[in-house]
Structure formats: C-alpha cells, structure tokens
C-alpha positions in Angstrom: 39.2 -116.1 134.4 40.0 -117.5 131.0 37.4 -115.9 128.8 35.0 -112.8 128.7 32.6 -111.7 126.0 30.4 -108.6 126.0 27.6 -107.5 123.7 25.4 -104.4 123.8 21.8 -104.9 124.7 19.6 -105.1 121.6 16.2 -103.7 121.0 15.8 -104.0 117.2 15.2 -107.2 115.2 17.1 -107.9 112.0 15.6 -109.4 108.9 18.5 -110.0 106.6 21.8 -110.9 108.2 25.2 -112.6 107.9 26.8 -115.0 110.4 30.3 -114.6 109.2 32.1 -117.6 110.7 31.9 -121.3 109.9 35.4 -122.5 110.4 38.6 -121.1 111.8 41.0 -123.8 112.8 39.2 -127.1 112.0 38.9 -128.0 115.7 36.2 -125.5 116.7 32.6 -125.8 117.6 30.2 -123.2 116.6 26.7 -122.6 118.0 24.0 -120.4 116.7 21.5 -118.5 118.9 18.3 -116.9 117.7 16.1 -114.8 120.1 12.5 -114.3 119.3 11.1 -111.5 121.5 7.6 -111.7 119.9 4.4 -113.5 121.0 4.2 -115.5 117.9 6.5 -118.1 116.1 9.1 -116.6 113.8 10.4 -118.4 110.6 13.9 -118.1 109.1 15.8 -119.3 106.1 19.5 -120.4 106.0 21.8 -120.3 103.0 25.3 -121.7 103.5 27.8 -119.9 101.3 31.3 -121.1 100.4 34.3 -118.6 100.3 34.0 -118.4 96.5 30.4 -117.2 96.8 28.8 -120.4 95.6 25.8 -121.7 97.6 26.6 -125.0 99.4 23.1 -125.8 100.6 20.1 -124.2 102.2 17.4 -124.7 104.8 14.0 -123.1 104.4 11.2 -122.2 106.8 12.8 -123.2 110.1 11.3 -121.4 113.1 11.8 -120.1 116.6 8.9 -120.4 119.0 7.1 -117.4 120.6 9.1 -115.7 123.4 11.9 -118.2 122.9 15.7 -118.3 122.5 16.9 -121.1 120.3 20.4 -122.7 120.4 21.6 -124.8 117.5 25.0 -126.4 117.0 26.5 -126.1 113.6 27.0 -129.9 113.4 23.2 -130.4 114.0 22.2 -127.9 111.4 24.6 -129.2 108.7 26.5 -132.5 108.5 29.9 -132.9 110.2 31.4 -133.9 106.9 30.7 -130.5 105.4 31.7 -128.3 108.4 35.3 -128.0 107.4 34.4 -126.1 104.3 34.9 -122.5 105.2 32.4 -119.8 104.4 29.5 -118.1 106.1 25.7 -118.2 106.6 23.3 -115.7 104.9 20.0 -115.7 106.7 16.7 -114.0 106.4 13.5 -113.8 108.5 10.3 -112.0 107.5 9.3 -111.3 111.1 12.9 -110.6 112.3 15.1 -112.1 115.0 18.0 -111.2 117.2 20.9 -113.6 116.0 24.4 -114.4 117.1 26.9 -117.2 117.0 29.3 -118.6 119.6 32.8 -119.7 118.5 34.7 -122.2 120.8 38.0 -123.8 120.0 38.3 -125.3 123.6 41.0 -122.7 124.3 39.0 -119.5 123.8 35.5 -118.4 123.0 34.1 -115.6 120.9 30.5 -114.3 120.7 29.7 -112.7 117.3 26.5 -110.8 116.6 24.8 -111.4 113.3 25.7 -108.6 110.9 22.7 -106.7 109.8 23.0 -106.6 106.0 20.5 -103.8 105.5 22.4 -101.1 107.4 25.1 -101.3 104.6 22.8 -100.0 102.0 24.4 -97.0 100.3 27.7 -97.6 102.3 30.8 -97.8 100.1 33.5 -97.4 102.7 34.0 -99.4 105.9 36.6 -99.0 108.6 38.4 -100.4 111.6 40.2 -98.0 113.9 42.8 -100.7 114.8 44.8 -103.5 113.4 47.9 -105.1 114.8 50.6 -106.9 112.8 53.1 -107.3 115.7 54.6 -110.2 117.5 52.1 -111.9 119.8 49.1 -110.7 117.9 47.3 -111.8 114.7 44.6 -109.7 113.0 42.2 -111.7 110.7 40.1 -109.9 108.2 36.8 -111.5 107.3 35.3 -109.6 104.3 32.2 -110.6 102.4 30.5 -109.2 99.3 26.8 -109.3 100.3 25.7 -107.3 97.3 23.4 -109.4 94.9 24.8 -107.8 91.8 26.0 -110.7 89.5 28.9 -108.6 88.1 30.6 -108.5 91.5 32.4 -105.6 93.2 35.9 -104.1 92.9 37.3 -103.6 96.4 40.3 -101.7 97.6 41.8 -102.7 101.1 44.1 -100.0 102.6 46.3 -100.2 105.7 47.2 -97.0 107.3 49.7 -96.2 110.0 48.3 -94.4 113.0 49.2 -91.1 111.5 47.4 -91.8 108.3 50.2 -92.8 106.1 49.3 -95.5 103.6 51.5 -98.5 104.3 49.8 -101.2 102.1 47.0 -101.5 99.6 45.4 -104.4 97.9 42.8 -104.3 95.0 40.7 -107.3 94.4 37.5 -108.2 92.5 34.9 -109.9 94.6 32.4 -112.1 92.9 28.8 -112.1 94.1 28.9 -113.7 97.6 32.7 -114.1 97.6 34.5 -114.0 101.0 38.1 -113.1 101.9 39.2 -114.4 105.2 42.8 -114.5 106.3 45.5 -113.0 108.5 46.4 -109.5 107.4 50.1 -110.5 107.6 49.3 -113.1 104.9 47.1 -110.9 102.8 49.9 -108.2 102.7 52.9 -110.5 102.9 54.4 -108.9 99.8 54.2 -105.4 101.4 57.1 -105.0 103.9 55.6 -101.8 105.3 52.6 -103.6 106.6 54.6 -105.9 108.9 55.3 -105.2 112.6 53.0 -102.2 112.6 49.7 -101.1 114.1 47.3 -98.8 112.5 43.8 -98.5 111.0 42.0 -100.2 108.1 39.9 -98.7 105.2 37.9 -100.7 102.7 36.4 -99.1 99.7 34.1 -100.8 97.2 32.4 -99.9 93.9 29.2 -101.5 95.3 27.5 -101.2 98.7 26.7 -104.2 101.0 30.4 -104.9 101.5 30.7 -106.0 105.2 32.8 -108.0 107.5 34.8 -108.3 110.8 38.3 -108.1 112.2 39.3 -110.7 114.7 42.2 -110.2 117.1 44.0 -113.4 118.2 46.5 -113.8 121.0 49.5 -116.2 121.0 48.3 -119.8 120.8 44.8 -118.5 120.2 44.3 -118.4 123.9 42.0 -115.5 123.4 40.0 -114.0 120.5 37.9 -110.9 120.0 35.8 -110.0 117.0 34.9 -106.5 116.0 32.4 -105.6 113.2 33.8 -103.3 110.5 31.9 -100.0 110.6 30.4 -97.9 107.9 28.7 -95.3 110.0 30.7 -93.0 112.2 29.2 -91.4 115.4 29.6 -88.0 117.0 28.2 -89.0 120.4 28.6 -92.5 121.7 29.7 -94.6 124.8 31.5 -97.7 125.9 29.2 -99.1 128.6 31.8 -101.1 130.5 35.4 -99.9 131.2 37.8 -100.9 133.9 41.3 -99.8 134.8 43.2 -101.1 137.7 45.9 -103.7 138.6 43.7 -106.5 137.4 41.9 -105.1 134.4 42.7 -102.7 131.5 40.6 -101.0 128.9 42.0 -99.8 125.6 40.2 -97.3 123.3 40.7 -96.8 119.5 39.2 -93.7 117.9 39.6 -92.9 114.2 38.9 -89.5 112.7 38.4 -90.3 109.0 37.5 -86.6 108.2 39.6 -84.2 106.3 39.6 -81.8 109.3 40.8 -82.2 112.9 38.2 -83.4 115.5 37.8 -81.9 119.0 36.8 -84.8 121.2 35.5 -84.7 124.8 36.0 -87.8 126.9 34.3 -88.5 130.2 34.7 -91.5 132.5 31.6 -92.1 134.6 31.4 -94.2 137.7 28.6 -96.5 138.7 27.2 -93.8 141.0 26.5 -91.5 138.1 29.3 -89.0 138.7 32.2 -88.0 136.4 35.5 -89.4 137.7 37.7 -88.2 134.9 37.4 -85.8 132.0 39.5 -84.3 129.2 39.3 -82.8 125.7 41.7 -84.0 123.0 42.4 -83.2 119.3 42.6 -86.0 116.8 44.1 -84.8 113.6 42.5 -85.5 110.2 42.8 -89.0 108.9 44.5 -90.3 112.0 43.6 -92.5 115.0 44.6 -92.9 118.6 44.7 -96.3 120.4 45.5 -96.0 124.1 44.7 -97.4 127.5 42.5 -95.5 129.9 45.4 -94.9 132.3 47.3 -93.1 129.4 44.3 -90.9 128.7 43.7 -90.2 132.3 47.0 -90.7 134.2 45.7 -89.1 137.4 42.5 -91.1 137.5 42.1 -93.4 140.6 41.9 -97.2 139.9 38.5 -97.9 138.5 36.8 -101.3 138.8 33.6 -100.6 136.7 32.5 -97.5 134.9 31.6 -96.2 131.4 33.3 -93.9 128.9 31.2 -91.3 127.2 32.6 -89.5 124.0 31.3 -86.5 122.1 33.0 -85.0 119.1 32.5 -82.2 116.7 33.4 -84.7 113.9 31.9 -88.1 113.6 34.4 -90.9 114.6 34.8 -94.6 114.3 35.6 -96.3 117.6 35.7 -99.5 119.6 37.3 -100.6 122.9 39.1 -103.7 124.1 39.2 -105.0 127.6 41.7 -107.5 129.0 42.9 -108.8 132.3 46.5 -108.0 133.3 47.7 -111.6 132.3 45.9 -111.4 128.9 43.8 -114.5 129.7 40.9 -112.9 127.9 40.3 -110.1 125.4 36.8 -108.5 125.0 35.8 -106.3 122.1 33.1 -103.6 122.7 31.6 -101.6 119.9 30.7 -98.0 120.2 27.0 -97.5 121.2 25.2 -94.4 120.0 24.4 -91.9 122.8 21.5 -89.5 122.1 
C-alpha cells in the first residue's frame, strides 16, 4: 500500500468555502470534487485568489446536476499557464455543496475537504495539537485571511513545546485575502528554539475568519497528510478508525488549551461494539500529548480495526494520524463530535 486517505462522512452542505491548495511543488495535479445530494441542479461561483490576496480570475454560475458528483481537473477549470501561481480558491453556492480537492504529485496523494468559512465567524484563535520540525518530517502551514475587511488582520503565530513553553512567535499583518504557505522551519528559521522540536501551534488574530491547514510531509514527499486548523474544541468526540498492530499504527494528539487541567477518559472499541481498552489520564493546562495507541494502552492486544472514543471535563483539540509500519502512507483523521 502506497497511499491512504480518510474523511468523515458528511451530512451538511456548505455554502461559502475555501479550497486551500492550488500548487505545492509545481509537478502536481489537483482535482476538485463537488457532491450535490439534492434533487435539483446546484450552482456555484469560483474565485481564484493569489497568495497576496489579489483576485486572479473568477468563474460564475457553474453547476452540478441533481444527485450528482462532479470531478473537475484544475487544468480544465483554469489554463495550464496559470496553474503554477500559488494561491487558493474561494467558492460559494446559494444551494450548498459538499466540496473537496485531491492533490497528487505522482508520489503521494492527499484528499482535502473544503474549509467551511462560516464556521469561523466569531473565532479569533485556531490551533493544531501537533507540529513536527524534526529530521524526516516537514510541517507546512497554510494560513488564509478569509475576512472581507479591507483593513486586513494582525495575526500572531505561536509555536509551543508539548509542555506549553513558548518556543517561537511571529507577528504578521495579513491583507484581505492574503495567504501564508510555507514550511514552519522556514517561517521560523530565525528562531533556534523552533528547530528539531515537536509541539503545538496557536494562531490568534484581531479579526475572525482566519483559517487554514497544516500538512505533514515525509522524506521525499512520499506521503502527505493535511489537517484543518481548529477553532472549536470538543469535550466528547471520536476517531472512527484506529489500528495498532505489527502492520499499522495510530497516533493521537490531544491539546488542552484551558487554564486548568483536564481529566480525559479514553476508550478503544472493537468492531463488535465492546470496549477492548480503557483508561483515564490527566492533561495539564496548556499542554498536549501525542502518542501511539500502544503507549496509551501497553497491555492492549493487537487491534486491526476499531475506534477511539474520548470524553473530557474540559474541551480539547485533537486529531489522529495513522501510518503503516514502513511509513508508505500517512492518514490524518479529524476529531468527530460524539453526542
């Protein structure tokens, strides 16, 4: 197996969203997919935005047929001569769609869901429970000012060690629509404390609608996995697919961004609906854990397929990463609310 991608099942349509990737290495192909689960045609508009926030071009009133899933290659939507200009797509649909994009550089693939812009209303801080600036890994931050205020936003990007210590900080003004996309090692190259370290990421802005992703790259880009930065912590959630055995591993990152410690209950469920492992841990204030399942549950029998359910007395940020033992693929899985 040389690639694996996972996405949660979706029930809600989005009406105003960002497809955050256009170009990564210059040798990629990018395909868009739009699902219309209604019984009538749905229209959408596309605006292509450069990294500096300037509009490159736009397409109005395209459509997806009733009960249809549409695939469109980037080179068919926009001319090949323009593809190498980095940036992103800002899209809207009055009726709503379920959008995503597929990145393929012939070595690895990445499936990225469209970022619902509306859910960042009133959100001024976004987080990732994990970054890795260590040999063999690259962590790329893709940050976009999707606020329509012409004055722009002042943004502070902070890197913290796992124990919460501030190891690097960058303040930058983002013009309306502006995008920052680069390796964290490059963004913070003047900060020695940010090199050869793992930890968690915090982004604070003077305006809402600041959104983005982190992408984890392996050596030679033989695998990539993208995770959407989160502005809404959860107290009850699950990771629907976990595996821990000689062939597959699942790592879990949990961030407690609260000023008090969190008591966290973790349960691994098997496919037969029974709990196969369980424990309660304490995550101190403003710290995160990032461990494989066999570290959390050293006595657990090898698990081919299961799910991990988490409940906490403080809301947490979390995501999981699954890989095979040879690191031929890496799959990011966001936390899914559990009610």
